[in-house]
C-alpha positions, 0 to 999 in steps of 0.5 A: 057755651054760648049761654055762658059767654052771653052771661059773662058779657052781661056781667061785664056790661053791668060792672062797667055801667055800675062803675060809670054811675059811681063816677058820675055820682062822684062828680055831681055830688062830691060832698055826699060821695065822700061823706058816704065813706066817712060815715064808715070811718074810711076814705075813698082811697081805702085809708083809715081817717087818721092815716097818712099816705105812703111816703117816699124820700130819695136824696141826691136826685139833681146832680147840678145842685149842692143838695137835693131830694125828691119826695112823694106823698101819695101822688103829691110830688115835690122836688127840692134843690139847694144851691150855694153862693158866696156872699158878704154877711150882714152887719147885724149877723156877721157870723151867719149865712142866709137861706132864701126859700122859693116855692113854685107851682108850675102849670104841670102840677095841677089843672087849677094852675094857669100859665102866666099866673102865680098859683094862689097856694104858692105864696102862702106855702112859701111864707109858711115854709120860711116861718117854720124853718126860721122858728125851728132848730133845723138849721143853725145859720152859723154853719154857713159862715166862712169868715166872720163879717167877711164871707158866708154862704147863702143857700138858695132852697128851691122847691118845685111842686110836680104834682099837687094832690093835697097836703102841699106844705107837708110834702114841701117841708119834708122835701126841704129838710131832706135837701138840706140833709143832702147838702154838701158845702164845697171846699174853699180857699182863703188867701191873705186878703180874705178872698174866698174861692171855691176849689175843686177836689184836686185843689184841696192840698195847700199850694203856694199862690203868687201875688201878681202885684207885689210878686210875693208868694202867699199861702191860701188857707183851705176850709174843707167841705162838709155836710150840715149838722142839722137839728130836729127835723120839723114835720107838718101834718095837714088835717081836714075837719068835717062835722065830727070827722078828722082826716089826716093828710087829705088829697086834693079832692078832699081838700076841695070839698071839705075845706076846713083845714088845720096844719100842725108842725112839730119837731119833737113830740113835746115841741109845737113849731106852728099851728095854722088854721086859715078859716073854714066852717068848722070851729077847731075846739081844744079837743080837736086841736089836741087830736090833731097834735096827737096824730102829728106826733105819730106822723113825726115818728114815722117821717123821721124813720123814713128819713133815716132809711133814705139817708142809709140808702143814699150812703150805700149808693 
């Protein structure tokens, strides 16, 4: 019995020592560590090279917003919220509202983000989100119009990165689209002078209003609240290029070591919205780009299915 216990203890110690050696090798030689997996066509987390991480979308997570969503892409976590405010449309686009996008990476999301300093990736992702949403047909800004040339909605779309573990644009774009899917435009009243006011659900019935200056009774026109009719949802897929290998949806560890990135955005299998490659040591050949687009097509179908399931779950709740 004592011999068996001693043998078991020795086995545990050996396993711990082996685990410590692997972790030490991972920290000291991160590139070689990952390459050992890539040579076997697998990732350190067990995924095949072309597979994205498990993705979860939950709508309506912030009750103080007009629309919100929480997205988890592996460990990468994004929280998006939309707040609506009344505005006067610009003279150039009198029949359209506006959307203002703000992507933020607080210090809690990554040890590489310092308090008091803007994250290097935040500005780039904010610009990419703006370009993708403007280039795609997801949101027709005419739906944010109330009265042509007089009143419209401005949608403030804020995306917070809660955990930055790679593929930030993929998760941020998905969270943005999901929050817009959850968006509910409030009911408003418009009086004879064109003044617009947000009304509560108890004030939806048409009630007379009295003009205080002239003492005349006027009626307000009520515009019922509604959800947006969105177009095809754009989906981004970040790919890493390393030697002959192509990795989909990299983690932060893989991004830091492999460095060469290519991001593809599609909103339908045959419509390319964006192709982004910010430098890197590996040249993206035509064949490589087509392989990335093929992976994005698969991801597009998968993400649209996830969004449909999230919508059904939210409606049931």
